[in-house]
C-alpha positions as CSV (number, residue, x, y, z in Angstrom):
1,M,19.1,-19.0,-41.7
2,N,21.1,-21.6,-39.8
3,Q,19.7,-24.1,-37.3
4,E,20.8,-22.1,-34.3
5,N,19.0,-19.0,-35.5
6,N,15.9,-21.0,-36.2
7,S,16.0,-22.3,-32.6
8,R,16.3,-18.8,-31.2
9,R,13.4,-17.6,-33.4
10,D,11.2,-20.5,-32.2
11,F,12.1,-19.6,-28.6
12,L,11.2,-16.0,-29.0
13,L,7.9,-16.8,-30.7
14,T,6.8,-19.0,-27.8
15,G,6.7,-16.0,-25.4
16,I,7.1,-18.4,-22.5
17,A,10.1,-16.6,-21.1
18,A,7.7,-13.8,-20.1
19,A,5.8,-16.0,-17.7
20,T,8.5,-18.4,-16.4
21,F,12.2,-18.7,-15.8
22,A,14.6,-21.6,-15.3
23,V,16.1,-22.0,-11.9
24,G,19.4,-20.2,-12.7
25,C,20.4,-23.0,-15.1
26,N,23.5,-23.1,-17.3
27,S,22.3,-26.2,-19.2
28,K,19.5,-28.7,-19.7
29,K,21.2,-31.0,-17.2
30,D,21.4,-28.2,-14.6
31,A,17.7,-27.5,-15.1
32,F,16.8,-31.1,-14.6
33,E,18.9,-31.4,-11.4
34,A,17.5,-28.2,-10.0
35,G,13.9,-29.4,-10.6
36,A,14.8,-32.8,-9.1
37,E,16.2,-31.2,-5.9
38,A,12.9,-29.3,-5.5
39,G,11.0,-32.6,-5.7
40,A,9.3,-31.8,-9.0
41,V,7.9,-34.7,-11.1
42,A,8.3,-34.4,-14.9
43,S,5.1,-33.6,-16.7
44,G,6.3,-34.5,-20.2
45,R,5.5,-31.0,-21.5
46,K,8.6,-29.2,-22.8
47,V,9.2,-25.5,-23.2
48,K,12.1,-23.7,-24.8
49,L,14.3,-21.4,-22.8
50,L,17.6,-19.6,-23.1
51,S,20.4,-20.6,-20.7
52,V,22.7,-18.0,-19.2
53,D,25.2,-19.0,-21.9
54,G,22.7,-18.2,-24.7
55,E,22.0,-21.8,-25.5
56,V,18.5,-22.8,-26.5
57,I,17.4,-25.6,-24.2
58,E,14.2,-27.6,-23.6
59,V,13.0,-27.9,-20.0
60,D,10.1,-29.8,-18.6
61,E,7.4,-27.4,-17.3
62,A,7.5,-29.0,-13.9
63,F,11.1,-27.8,-13.4
64,L,10.2,-24.1,-13.8
65,K,9.4,-21.6,-11.2
66,P,7.0,-18.7,-11.6
67,V,8.4,-15.2,-12.1
68,P,8.6,-13.4,-8.7
69,H,6.0,-10.7,-8.1
70,L,7.0,-7.4,-9.8
71,P,5.6,-4.0,-9.0
72,P,2.9,-2.8,-11.4
73,V,5.0,0.3,-12.1
74,S,8.6,1.2,-11.4
75,N,9.4,3.4,-8.4
76,T,10.4,6.1,-10.9
77,E,6.9,5.9,-12.4
78,A,5.4,5.7,-8.9
79,R,6.8,9.2,-8.2
80,I,4.7,10.8,-10.9
81,G,1.3,9.5,-9.9
82,I,-1.9,9.4,-11.9
83,P,-2.3,12.4,-14.2
84,G,-5.5,14.5,-13.7
85,K,-6.3,13.0,-10.3
86,K,-6.3,14.6,-6.9
87,F,-7.2,12.1,-4.2
88,V,-9.0,13.0,-1.0
89,M,-10.5,11.2,2.0
90,V,-13.4,12.1,4.3
91,I,-13.7,10.5,7.7
92,D,-17.2,10.7,9.3
93,L,-16.7,10.6,13.1
94,S,-20.4,10.1,13.7
95,R,-20.1,6.6,12.2
96,C,-17.0,5.3,14.0
97,K,-17.6,2.5,16.5
98,N,-13.9,1.7,17.2
99,L,-14.2,-1.7,15.4
100,K,-10.6,-1.2,14.0
101,H,-11.5,-3.2,10.9
102,C,-9.7,-0.4,9.0
103,Q,-6.6,-0.9,11.0
104,S,-6.6,-4.7,10.6
105,A,-7.2,-4.5,6.8
106,C,-4.3,-2.0,6.5
107,N,-2.0,-4.0,8.6
108,H,-2.7,-7.2,6.6
109,A,-2.5,-5.5,3.2
110,H,0.9,-4.0,4.0
111,E,2.4,-6.9,6.0
112,L,2.9,-4.8,9.1
113,N,4.3,-6.1,12.3
114,P,2.1,-6.1,15.4
115,G,2.0,-2.6,16.9
116,E,3.2,-0.8,13.8
117,N,-0.2,0.6,12.9
118,W,-0.5,3.1,10.1
119,I,-4.1,3.8,11.1
120,K,-4.8,4.7,14.7
121,V,-8.2,4.9,16.4
122,D,-8.1,7.0,19.6
123,P,-10.7,8.2,22.1
124,M,-11.1,12.0,21.9
125,Q,-12.9,14.6,23.9
126,N,-12.9,18.3,23.0
127,A,-13.7,19.7,26.5
128,D,-14.5,18.5,30.0
129,H,-18.3,18.8,29.4
130,T,-18.5,17.5,25.9
131,A,-19.1,13.9,24.9
132,P,-16.1,11.7,23.9
133,Y,-15.9,10.1,20.4
134,W,-13.6,7.9,18.4
135,E,-11.2,9.4,15.9
136,P,-9.3,7.4,13.2
137,T,-6.1,9.1,12.0
138,T,-4.0,8.3,9.0
139,C,-1.3,10.1,7.0
140,M,-2.9,13.4,5.9
141,H,-1.2,13.4,2.5
142,C,-0.7,17.2,2.8
143,D,-0.5,19.6,-0.1
144,E,2.3,21.3,1.8
145,P,3.9,18.3,3.5
146,P,6.7,19.2,5.9
147,C,8.0,15.6,5.8
148,V,8.9,16.0,2.1
149,K,10.8,19.3,2.8
150,V,13.1,17.9,5.5
151,C,14.0,14.5,3.8
152,P,17.7,14.8,2.9
153,V,17.6,12.0,0.3
154,D,14.3,12.6,-1.5
155,A,12.9,9.3,-0.1
156,T,9.6,11.0,0.8
157,F,7.9,12.6,-2.1
158,K,4.6,14.1,-3.2
159,R,2.9,13.0,-6.5
160,E,0.8,14.9,-9.0
161,D,-2.3,13.2,-7.7
162,G,-1.7,14.4,-4.1
163,I,-0.5,11.1,-2.6
164,V,2.7,11.3,-0.4
165,L,4.8,8.2,-0.6
166,I,8.1,6.8,0.7
167,D,10.8,5.1,-1.3
168,S,12.4,2.7,1.2
169,D,15.2,2.0,-1.3
170,R,16.3,5.6,-0.6
171,C,15.3,5.9,3.0
172,I,18.4,6.2,5.3
173,G,16.4,6.1,8.6
174,C,17.3,9.6,9.8
175,R,13.7,10.1,11.0
176,F,13.7,13.8,10.1
177,C,10.3,13.2,8.5
178,M,8.9,11.7,11.7
179,A,10.0,14.8,13.6
180,A,8.5,17.1,11.0
181,C,5.1,15.4,10.8
182,P,2.6,17.2,13.2
183,Y,0.2,14.3,12.9
184,S,2.5,11.5,14.2
185,A,1.5,9.5,11.2
186,R,4.8,7.7,10.6
187,V,6.2,4.5,12.1
188,F,9.9,3.5,12.3
189,N,10.8,-0.1,11.6
190,W,13.2,-0.8,14.5
191,G,13.4,-4.5,13.9
192,E,13.5,-6.8,10.9
193,P,9.9,-7.2,9.6
194,D,8.4,-10.6,10.0
195,L,7.5,-11.3,6.4
196,P,6.7,-14.5,4.4
197,A,9.7,-15.5,2.3
198,E,7.9,-14.8,-0.9
199,V,7.0,-11.3,0.2
200,A,10.5,-10.5,1.6
201,A,12.0,-11.6,-1.8
202,Q,9.9,-9.0,-3.7
203,P,11.5,-5.8,-5.0
204,Y,10.3,-2.8,-3.0
205,S,7.3,-0.9,-4.4
206,A,6.6,2.6,-3.3
207,E,3.0,2.1,-4.3
208,T,2.4,-1.0,-2.2
209,S,4.9,-0.1,0.5
210,I,5.9,-3.8,0.4
211,P,8.2,-5.2,1.7
212,Q,9.0,-2.9,4.7
213,K,12.6,-2.8,5.6
214,K,14.5,-2.6,8.9
215,G,15.7,0.9,9.7
216,T,13.2,2.7,7.4
217,V,10.0,4.7,7.9
218,G,6.5,3.5,6.9
219,K,3.1,5.2,6.8
220,C,-0.3,5.2,5.2
221,D,0.0,5.3,1.4
222,F,-3.6,5.8,0.4
223,C,-3.2,2.3,-1.1
224,A,-1.8,3.9,-4.3
225,D,-1.6,0.5,-6.1
226,M,-5.4,0.1,-5.5
227,T,-6.2,3.6,-6.7
228,R,-4.2,3.0,-9.9
229,E,-6.6,0.1,-10.6
230,G,-9.7,2.2,-9.8
231,M,-10.3,0.5,-6.5
232,L,-10.8,1.8,-3.0
233,P,-8.1,1.8,-0.2
234,H,-8.3,-1.2,2.1
235,C,-9.5,0.8,5.1
236,V,-12.5,2.2,3.1
237,S,-13.7,-1.2,1.9
238,A,-13.1,-2.9,5.2
239,C,-15.2,-0.5,7.4
240,P,-18.8,-1.9,7.7
241,N,-20.1,1.5,8.9
242,G,-19.0,3.7,6.0
243,V,-16.7,5.8,8.2
244,F,-14.2,6.4,5.3
245,A,-15.1,7.9,2.0
246,F,-12.4,8.2,-0.8
247,G,-12.4,9.9,-4.1
248,D,-11.1,12.5,-6.6
249,I,-11.6,16.1,-5.6
250,N,-11.3,17.1,-9.3
251,E,-14.4,15.0,-9.9
252,D,-16.0,16.4,-6.7
253,S,-16.9,12.9,-5.7
254,V,-16.1,10.5,-2.8
255,T,-17.5,7.1,-1.9
256,N,-17.4,4.6,1.0
257,G,-18.3,1.8,-1.4
258,A,-22.0,1.8,-0.6
259,E,-22.8,5.5,-0.9
260,T,-21.4,8.2,-3.2
261,F,-21.4,11.9,-2.2
262,R,-20.6,15.1,-3.9
263,F,-17.5,16.1,-2.0
264,S,-18.1,19.9,-1.9
265,D,-21.7,19.4,-0.7
266,L,-20.7,16.9,2.0
267,I,-18.0,19.2,3.4
268,R,-20.3,22.3,3.3
269,D,-23.5,20.7,4.6
270,K,-21.8,18.7,7.4
271,A,-19.3,21.3,8.5
272,G,-16.2,19.4,7.4
273,Y,-12.8,20.4,8.7
274,R,-9.2,19.4,8.6
275,L,-6.9,18.7,11.5
276,M,-4.5,21.5,12.5
277,E,-5.3,23.7,9.6
278,D,-3.5,26.6,11.2
279,L,-0.2,24.9,10.5
280,G,-0.7,25.5,6.7
281,T,0.0,21.8,5.8
282,K,-3.3,21.6,3.8
283,P,-4.2,18.0,4.5
284,S,-6.1,15.9,1.9
285,V,-8.0,14.2,4.8
286,Y,-11.2,15.9,5.9
287,Y,-13.3,15.1,9.0
288,L,-17.1,15.3,9.6
289,P,-17.9,16.2,13.2
290,P,-19.3,13.5,15.6
291,V,-22.9,14.8,15.7
292,S,-26.0,12.6,15.5
293,R,-23.8,9.6,16.1
294,N,-24.8,6.1,15.0
295,F,-23.3,4.4,18.0
296,P,-22.7,5.4,21.7
297,F,-19.1,6.0,22.7
298,E,-19.3,3.2,25.2
299,S,-19.9,0.5,22.5
300,G,-16.4,1.3,21.3
301,L,-15.0,0.7,24.8
302,E,-16.6,-2.8,24.7
303,N,-14.8,-3.4,21.3
304,D,-11.5,-2.4,22.9
305,K,-12.0,-5.0,25.7
306,T,-12.8,-7.7,23.1
307,Q,-9.7,-6.8,21.0
308,N,-7.4,-6.8,24.0
309,S,-8.7,-10.0,25.6
């Protein structure tokens, strides 16, 4: 085995290329100059890398940049979902105080621009003589989603685990899905999203819905990246009052993080329902009616004043 092959073997054995990459360098000299321009100070620790010409070079660790964030799964894999799961959400209207912590957490996690809320909390009143209440709404992740049926480019899709996602790499901004959605759950990105440079440089992930792109549609994604790791969506964990419960209908279990419920018992005993069931969309989001409420409606109005001041 010649010296060149030995060098290549040593490089492959280090495994360092999986964690770092040189700054587009053609040679050792280029790597040094790129690091110097970035203001890096040599550490004295060398690593072996392959240049774009296939030459094995040694570069100081200080002149390397971390690999940019990559999605945990490809968008092709994201279309399949998690086998054996069927995710469901329950929203308890008796617990909602209009704090909008759910909304803030969602906006932060998905790098949304102000006003582009994927979770809305609105005052509702069923009749003139009934008491008003607060109602959070998200994407319903329907079992018969009309948005999926009308998308001409297969940008909106439904997975095996029931989650409905958007592939912004395919979205052409026709907004047919927005017109088809009876829940007004979708938001159009009219302008260029205001994103940190490191976020804007990431490849788009259908599971994280990041980064959003101008001229495309966004919506609640049930935090599919979190569910893949066995964690709760951001809205669920952010709510201090346990309004949202999330889980797997196949396991007949949902949790708000502090309490765990048998889904079938919860829906039966507390008269759970789904919005606009007569449309046949079969939502995966269920509501518990606002009876025996934890907070008066007026306390939510005070929260609105605080948030808008």
